[in-house]
Each structure stands twice: as structure tokens, then as C-alpha cells.
N, C-alpha and C positions, 0 to 999 in steps of 0.2 A: 132879762138875765141879770144876776146880782153882780155887785162890784167885784166880790171875791172870785166869782167864776170867771169873769172877764180878765181879771189880772192873771189868773192861772192859765187861761188860754194863751194870753200874750207870752207868758213865761215859757209855756210849752213850744209855742212857735219860735221863740228866740232860741230855745234850746236846739230845736231841729235844724234851724239855720246854722247854728254854731257847729253841730255835728256834720252838717253838710260841708261847711267850710273846712272843717278839720280833715274830713275825708278827701276833699279836693287837694288840700295841702299835702296830705300823705301820699296821694297819687302823684302829685307833681314831684315830690321828693324821690318817689320810686323811680319815676321816669328819668330824673336827673342822675340817680345812681346808676340806672341801666345805661344811660348815655355815657357816663364816666367809665363804667365798666367796658363798654364797647370801644371807647378811645383807648382804654388801657390795653385791650385785646389787639386793636389795630397797631398800637405802638409796639406791643410785644411781638406782633407778626413782623413788623418792620425791623425791629431789633434782631429778631431771628434771622431774617434774610441778610441783614448787614453782618451779623456775626458769622453766618455761613460764608459770606463773601470773604471776609477777613481770613477765616480758617482756611479757605480754599486757596486764597492768594499765598498764604504762608506754605501750604502743602505743595505748591507748585514751584518750589526752588527759588522763591524770591528771597533775597538775602535777609539775614535776621534784622539788621538795622533798618532796611527799607520796610520790611513787613511790619516791625514795631511801630515805625513812624506812620505807616498806613493804618494800622489798627488804632493808634491813638487818635489820628485824625477822624477816622470813621466813628469812634465811640463818642467823640466830641460832638458829631453832627446829630446824635440821637434826639437831642433837644431842640433841634432846629426845624424849620418848616419843610414841607414836602419837596420843594425844589432843591433844597440843600441835601436832603437824604438821597434824592435821585442823582444828584451830582456826585455824592460820595460813592455810590454804587457804580456809576459810570467810571470813576476813577479806578475802581477795583477791576472793572472789565477792561480798562485800558492796560492795567498791569498784566492782565492775562493775555491780551493781544500783543503786548510788547514781548512777553515771554515766548509766545507762539511765533512772533516774527523772528526772534533770535534763534529759535529752534530750527525754523525753516531755513534761515540764512545759513546756519552751520550745515545743515543737510545739503543745501544747494551748493555750498562751497566744496564740500567733499565730493559731490557729484560732478561738478565742473572740473575739478582737479583730476579726478580719475579718468573722466571721459577725454579730457585733453591728452593725457599721456597715452590712453588707450588708442585714440585716433591717430596720434603721431606714429605709434608703433604700426598700426595698420597701414598708414601712408607709406612708411619706410619699407615695409614688406612689398607693397604694391610696386614701389619705385624699383627695388631690386629685381623683382620678377619681370617688370616691364623692360628694364635695361637688357636682361638676358634674352627676352623674346625679340626685341628689335634687333639685337646683334644676330640672333638665329635667323631672323627673316632677311637681314642684309647679306649674311653668309650664304644663305640659300640662293639668293638672287645671284651671287657671284658664281656659285656652282652651276646654276642653270645657264648663265651666260657662257661659262667655260665650255660646257658640253655643246651649246648651240654653235659656238665659234669653231670648235673642233669638228663638229659635223660639217660646217660650211668649208672649212679647210680640207677635209678629207674629200668632200664632194668635188671641190675645184681640182684637187689633185687626181681624182678618178677621171675627170674629163680630159686631163692632159694625155692619158694613154690612148685615147681614141681620136683626139683632134689635134694635139700639139706635137707630139713625139713622132718623128718620121719612121717609116717602115724600112728596116735594115735588109730585109730579104732581096730587095731589088738591086742592092749594091753589087758592082762588078758583074753585072749581067746585061746582055742586050735584051732589052724589054721587047724589042720588035721581033726577036726570034725566041719563041718560047722553049725551043729545043736546046738553046745554047746554055752551057753551064761551064764557064771557063775555070772556075775554082770550086769544085764540088764540095770540098771539106769546108771551105770558108763559107760558102753559101748555106750549108747545113747549120753551121754555128750561128750565123746571122739570123737564120730563120727561127732557131731555137730561142734566140735572144728576144725576137718579136713576140714569140709565144709566151715567154717568161713575163714580158711587159703586160701583155694582154691578161694573163692570169693574175698578175699583181693588180691590174686595174680593176678586175672583177672582184678580188679580195677587198680592195679599198672601197668599192661600192657596196659590198656586203657590210663592211664596217659602218659605212654612212647609214645604211638602212637600220642596222642594229642600234646605233646611237640614237637615231630619230624615234624608232618605235620602242624598243625594249627599255632604253634608259631614260630619254627625255619625256616621252609621252606616257608610257606605262608606269614609270616609277616616280620620276621627279615631279612631273605635271600633277599627276594623281595625288601624291602625298602633299604637295604644296597647296592644292586646291582645298583639301580637306583641313589642312593646318590653318589656313587663312580663314576659312569658314568658322572653325571653332574658336580661333583667338578673336575674331571679330565679335562673335556672340558673347564671349567672356568679357570682353572690354565693354561692350554695350550694356551688359548687366550691371557692371561696376559703375559706369557712367550714370545710368539711370538711377541706381541706388544712391549715388553721391547726390543727385538732384533731390531725391525724396528726403534724404537726411538733412540737406540744406533747408528744405521747406519745413521739416519738423522742427529744426533749430529755430527758425524765424517765428513759428507758431508758439514755441516755448517762450521765447523772449516776449512775444506779445501777451501771453498769459501772465508772465511774471510781472510785466508792466501794469496789467489790470489789477493784479493782487496789490502791488506797491501803491497804486493810486487809491484804491479803497482803503487800504491800511492808513495812509496818510490822512485821507478824508475822515476816517472814524477817529483817528488819534487827535485830530484838530477840534473835534466837537467839544463844546463846554456844557451841552445839555443833551438830553435824548432828542434825536431827530426822528419824529414819527413818520415824516414822509419818506425818509430813507428806509425805515423799517417796513412801511407799506409797499415799497418797492421790492421787498423781500431780499434785500442785500445782506449777505451773510458771509463773513470773512473765512470761515471754515470751508464753505462750498466753493468760494473762489480759490482758496489755497489748494483744495483737492483737484479742481480743474487744472491748476498750474502743475501740480505734482503728476497728474496723469499725462499732461502734455509733455512733461520731462520724461516720463517712462515711455511714452511713444517715441520720443527721440532716442532714448536708450535702445528701444527695440529696432529702430531704423539703423542705428549704428552697429548693433549686433548683426543685422542683415548685411550691412556693408562688409563687415568682418568675414561673414560667411561666404560672400561673393569673392573676396580677395583670397581666402583660403581655398576656394574652389579653383580659382585662377592659378594659384601656386601648385596644387595637386595636379591639374590638368596640364599645366606647362611642363611639369617635371615628366609626366608621361609622354607628352607630345614630343618634347626634346629627345627622350630616349628612343622613341620610334623613329624620329628623323635621323638621329645619328646612326642608328642601325641601318637604315636605308641608305645613307651616305656611305657607310662602310661596305655595304653589298654593291653599290653602284660602281665604286672605284675598283673593287675587286673584279667585277665583271668586265669593266672597261679595260683594265690592264691585261687581263687574260686574253680578251678579244684583240687587243692591240699587238700582243706577242704572237698571237695566231697569224696576224697579218703581216707584221714586220720582223718577227723574230724576237728573241730575248735580248734584254738590255740590263746591264748591272744595276743602274740606278733604279729602273723599274722594278727589278727583282726586290731590291731593298725596300722600296716604297710598298710594294705588295705585302711583304713581310710584315711591315708595321701596321698596315691596315688589318691584317689577320690578327695581330695582337691586341688591337684596340677593343677594350671592353665598354662598348657604347652605353649600355644600360646602367652598369655600375658607376661609370664616370659621370654620366648625366645626373645620376641620383646624388652624387657627392656634390656637384655643382649647385644643386637646389636643396642641399641640406639645411638644417636649422642653423648650424654654425656659420654657413656662408650667407644665409638670407637675413638673419637677425643679428645685429651687432651686440657687442658685449654689454653695453650700457642698457639696451633694451632687454637683453636677457636678464640682467640683474633686476630690472623693474618688474618683469614677469615673475621671477622667483620670489621677490619680496611680497608681491600680491598673493601668490599661490602658497607662501610660507614654506618654501622648499630650497634646499641647497644642493639638490641633485641635478645632474645634467638634464636639460629639457628634452622631452620627447614630444611626438606629435599630439598625444592626447592632452599633454599640458598646454600646448598652443591652442588646441581647441577649447579647452576649459577657460583659458584666459580671454580669448578673442570672442567666443560665442556664448559659452555657458556660464559666464560670471553673473553673480546676483548682487543687486544693489538694494539694500534694505530700505523699505518705505517707512514713513512715520505713521505709527499705529494711532487710531483714534482712541484707543484705551489710554487713559491718563493724559489725553490731550488737553492743553490749556483752554481751548475754545469749546470744549465739550462739557455740558452739565451732567447729562445722563445718556446712556446708551442701552437699548433693549433689543433683543433678537425676537422678532414676532412673525406672524403670518399676515400679509395684507391681501385683502380681497381685490382681485383684478378682473373678476367676471363681469360681463355687461349685462347678461340676463340671470344666469344662475351663479351662485357663489363659486368662485375658484380662487383658492389662496396660494400665494407665493411667499417663500421665505425672504425676509427682509430684515435690514438693520434700521431701527428708528433712533435717530440721534437728535438730542435737544442741545442747542448751542447757546453760548452767552449772548448772541444776538437775538435771543428769544424766538428762535425759528425751530420747528420740528421737521427734520429732514428724513426722507424715506429712500434708502438705498437698497434696491432689489438684488438678491443673490442670483448668480448666473448658473443656470443649469446646463448640463452637457449638451442639451438640444439647442440652447440659446447661444452657445459659444461661437457657432458658425455665423451668427447674425450680429455678434458684438462688434461695434466699430471702435478702434482705438484700444488702448490698454484698459484693464480693469483694476479696481482697487482691491487689494488683498487684505481681508480682515478675518481673524479667527481661523485661519487656514482655508478660507473659501474665497471665491471671486465674487465680487459685487460690482454692479454698474457704477462707472465713475461719475454719472449724472444722477442727482436725486430724482425719483419719479414724482415726488410731491413735496411742496414746501408749505407748511402751515405755520401761521403766527400764534405763538403760545399766549399772547395777550388776549387774543379773541377766541380761544378754544373753550368749548363746553363738551362734557362727556355725557353720553346717553347710553346707559347699560341696556342690554338685551336679556331675553329670558335665559339664554345660555350664559352662564356667569363668566365664561372665558371671552365672550364677544362684547366689544363696545364700539359704538359709533363716536368717532372724533369729528366734531362739527366746529367749523371755523366760520364766524359770522363777522365780516368787516364792514364798516360804515362806508357808504358812498354818497355822492352828491344828491341823488334822488332816491335810490334804493340800496339797501344793504346787499352785499353779495355773500353767498353761502358756499362752502366747500366742504365736502364730507369724505371720511375715510373709515371704512369698517376694518377693524384689526382684530386679531386673535392672539392671545398669549398662550404659550405652551407651558408656562410655569405660573403657578398661582402667586408665588412670591413676586415675580416681576410685575404682575397685574396690580398688586397691593402697592408695591413700591412706586408704580407709575401714577396711581391715584394720589398717593401722599405727595409725590413731586408736583402734581398739578394744583394742589392746594395753595401753592405759593402765588399762583396766578388767580385764585378765586377768593382771596381774603378770608381764608379759614384759619382756625386756631392752629398755630405751628409749635406750641410749647413742647409737645412730645415728639415732634418730627425730627429725625436725625438729619445731620448736615449732609445735603446731597449736592450742593453746588451753588453757583451764583444765580440769583434771580432778581428781577426788579419788582419791588413792592408797588402795588397799585392802590 
């Protein structure tokens, strides 16, 4: 090989190595550029999440000054490390929770104030009815005692005619000589006097029997037995309902304490607590449990009001029947007494007054709204019903039983990121879809609240959450962690599998839920929402709520 050829080959080899190095350098630069671009995209994704958080905080009635300060602080953290960014987002979540806490507190203060006044009015009504019924019972006992003693007196009196009063027909006669009759006219008069006493004794005995059977047994005993049976049942119903209300009140307090404890725990966090999240602790869900306990308490208080109104209505009827019976009893007694002993001016006047007594009308007046509900309570009821007219029975029913206390809607709720109405597969073998509300919360949980069908209402325990004009279960049927969700589409474009895969000590755990969207727009919006938890480009994604960048 010539020297020139050898030099040329060396030169060509050097040139090839140079081109190879240049190519490697260019590839390295491209990788660096791609890495930088990816970092920029990640930062932009984080910025979008933070900006969304800031905008959402402002949109949820945080004051302008506080919102401005929060926004400034959050924007400042964009150049800081991951922990600082997470801390900033956590701060926005705290603002949301604080806003939600204040909203719930205002709601509960109104509820407590209303129910306290409402309960006091119910108790006052019950006290007035009870007072009248106890007086009625005591009075009836006195009437019964009166007739029993009159019966005993008349019975003792009737015995006098046969055992104690001497026979006058033997006077001025020789009893050993039946034919002797010294004073025939006097003897006849004395004999007639004996017959009069015997007749009077029989009449008194008839009065005794009439008092025992017709008045005491058939009328007073019978009415009093029915009266006592009904009033005992009514009182027991109220007593049992008072116990249920007290139990519901204690349970509501317990749920309120649970909410307050979780709120304080979350507000004390300086960084995300993954253990707390893995326990699926969600402030919205705990709040809903408290609100439903509160509505259960409202339901029990309404039922107590129903029982008290039942007592009121039945007491008015029973008192009317009782007074009508008393009126009739004394009229019969006085008429029978006059048949036995003859007329007496005082008895005639008393009988006339008994005839004039309008038992049903006067008992109705004694149990009227004006007599049972005092003026202050009437004013409170009128204020609630927004009326200045005199209260009628329908007004009382509306206030005591049929009042409505508005719940806090999850629409525009500070703790809600997104809410979708979907169909959830609840079938075990074949697909069976149930209408459901799917709610994404600021605690990064996806909650599923099933709607209650007419068939399910009889099986529903406790109150139900009202949303969008429908009833939904107050407990979520499923709770999935948004941080660990993946979406797997099916051939049917409206169906998707939501798969949650959470890390464990030895094995990961998997939780699946098949859902179906009835609206394509909702489906697309949900997919866009989930990109926040999948590190996808959010540059063109609209602001949908607070999320934690990963």
C-alpha cells in the first residue's frame, strides 16, 4: 500500500469518527431538548393546576384581599420545588375547607335555632293539653266518687225501710186479738203510712240499682275505661318518640364531633398525609353524614310534632265526648231523683243549666288554637309562615309537621371539584345499571351516591340526600382514590372501566367500577378532568377545580 493511500484511509477513518461523534452530540442535544421540553410541560401542568386552584378559591367567595394574597403566594411558589408546590395547593384546599366549614356552621346555626324554637312550641302545646287532660281525669274521678257514694247512701237508706223503721199498723191494737180494732180510722191511716214507707223503700232501691247499672257501670265506667286506654296510648306514643328524638340528637352530636375532629386534623396538616388519604378520609363525605344525621333528627322532631298534634286532636274529641256523657248522666240522675223524691227548686235549676250546656262547642273552644298556643308562640309561627292572618289548623300542621329545611347542595360546594350524573353497574353476573351521582372532592376521592328508586325507598334507612330534585343514598356506595385511577375504555364508547390500583405491603389492591355516561359531553369532560392526575398536557384544558399535581 502506498503512503498516499494509507494517509487517505486514515483521513477517511478520522472523518467517519468525527461524523459519528457529531451525530452522537446531536442526539444528546435532542434528548436534552426533549427533557427540557418535558420539564416545561410538567411545570406548565403544575402551573395550570395551581392557577385553577387560585381561580377556584376566588370563585368561592374568598374575600378579594385574601384571594389576592393567596394568588400572589401561589404564583411565587411556581419556581420552588415539588414540596413547596404541594404545600401551596394544600393551602388552597384548606381555604376551600375553611369556606365549607363556615358554610356548614351557618347552616347548622340556623337549623339549631329553628329546631329549638320549634321544639319549645311543641313542648308548650303538649304541656297545655296534658294539663287539661289531667284535670279532666281528676274531675272524672270526682264524678265517679260522687255517684258511688250516692249509690251507697241510697242503698243504706233503702235498708232503713225494711230493718230500722218500726211498723205503725200495730199501734193501738191488741196484737193477741186479731179481731180487735179499737180505732179503725187511725189504724187505716197508720197502715197506709207503712205502705207509703214500703213503696218509698222500693223506689229508693230502684234508684240504687239505676245508679249502679245505668249510670256507674254502663256510662261512667265504660267511658272512663275507653278514655284511659286511648290517653295512655297517646302518651306512650309521645314518650317513645321523645326517646327516639333524644337518641337522634345524640347521634347528630356524635357526627358533628366526627366532622369537627377531621376538619381540625386536616387543617393542622403542613403537608399531604398519604396515610390519611389511603384511609379514604374525605371531609365532604363526613359532612354529608353529619347533615343526614341532622335531617334524621329533624324527621324525628317532625314525628314528635305529629304525635303531639294527634294528642291535641284526640284530646279535644275525647273531652267533647266525655262532657256530653257527663251532661247526659246528670240529667238522667236528676230526673230519676225527682221520680223518687219529688221535685226540688234547686234541682230544677241545676237540671235547666245542664240542658243549656253545649258540651261539644265549649270543649272545642277550650282546646282552640287561641287557648293552647300563647301569643308569643303564635307570633313565631306567623313569622315562619310569613302570614299576618289568624292561625288555623292547617297553619299549625304546616309549621309543626310539614316545614322544609333546605339542605346544602353539592352544586357549587367548596369541597366538590366535579359532579357527574352517570349510570353505575351494580350487577353481579350480568350488567345492571343504576342512576348515580359521581362526585370528585378536593380530598382527591371519587364518591358514588346511588339514586333511590321508588322500590328502594322502603328499604332506605335514615334520611336521603336530595340532589337535583331526586333522592340519593346518604352513604357513598364506593370511594375511589383519584391519585390511583386509570381509565380503560370499552368497545361501547359510552362505557369505561374506572380502575383503582393502590400500593400495599406485599401486593397492590385493585378496585374497579364500570360506569356509563348518558351524555357524551360529560364523558369528555370527565376524561379531561382525569388528565390532572395523569400528568398530561393541560394547556388547553378549562379550569375545572382544584387538583394536586403529581
